[in-house]
N, C-alpha and C positions, 0 to 999 in steps of 0.2 A: 504494500500500500504506500502511496506517495505521501510525503509529509504535507501537513495542512498549508504551510506557508508556500510550498511549491505549487500545490493545487490552486491556491489563490492567484499566483502568478499566471498559471495556465488559464484561469477564468478571465483575468484581465485581458489577455490576448484573444481568447476565444470569442468573447462577447463584445469586443470593441469593433464597431463598424469601420473605424479608421485604420485598423491594422490590416496588413497585407493579407489577402485571401489565402495564400499558401500557408502562412503562419497560423491563421485562424483554423483552417482545416486540420493542421498538424496538432494544434492545441486541443481541439475538439476530439481528435482521435485519442490523445493521451488521457483526457478526462473519461472518455468512453471505456478505454481499457481498464481504468481504475474504478469503474462503476460509479462515477460521480456525475451528478446533475443529469441523469439519463434523459428525462423528458425535455429539459432545456437544450441539451446537446442535440437531441433528435430534431427539435424544431429549428434550431439554428442551422444545422446541416441541411435541412430541407429548404430553408430560405436561401442558403448559398447555392444549393443545387438547382434551384429554379430561377435564380437571378440572371437576367439576360446579359449582364456584364461580367459574370464569372467565366473564366476561361474553361473550355471543354475538359481539359485534363483534371482540373479541380472539381468540376461538376461530377465527373466519373468517380473521383476519390470520395467525394462527399456521399454519393449514392451508395458506394461500396460500404462505407462506414454505417450508413443508415441500415443497410441490409444486415450487417453484423450485429447491430444493436437489437434488431428484431428477433434474432435467434439465440443470442447469448444471455445467460443470466449467471450471476455470481453463485458459486456453490455455497450451500448452507453449511455452516460450521456446527458439527455435532460432537458431543462428548462420546466416549466409548459406550456408556450406558444408553444414551439416546440412540446411537447407531444400532445397538443390539435390539432395543425396543422397537425401533422403526422396522428393522429387518423382520422381526417376529410378526409384527402387525401386517406387513406386506405379504409375508408367506401365508398367514392365516387368511388374508383377504383374497389372494389370487391363486393360491395352491390348495388351501384348505388345511385344516388341522387333522392329522391322521388319528383315527380312533384306535385305542388300545383294546385288544381282546384279552379279557381276564378269564 
């Protein structure tokens, strides 16, 4: 995870309309990789991708980043006990609990 002060620097670049488009897209990509400001990153990338003044190469990069945002989610951090409980719950739900014959 990126340090908060560095994330703030990325935000200043990413959301500043006066920053160079290439720098904005790169900063937005970094924010996205770190799972920060997902909705704002997506909307900013969309506005860059649909702006008639954005160079085509940057439009393609912005669209690729939007596509990655739509399919990627941060993994959930689980303790060992939570992981075991989740595993048992999923096994019971999808496989079924075997009955013991006594």
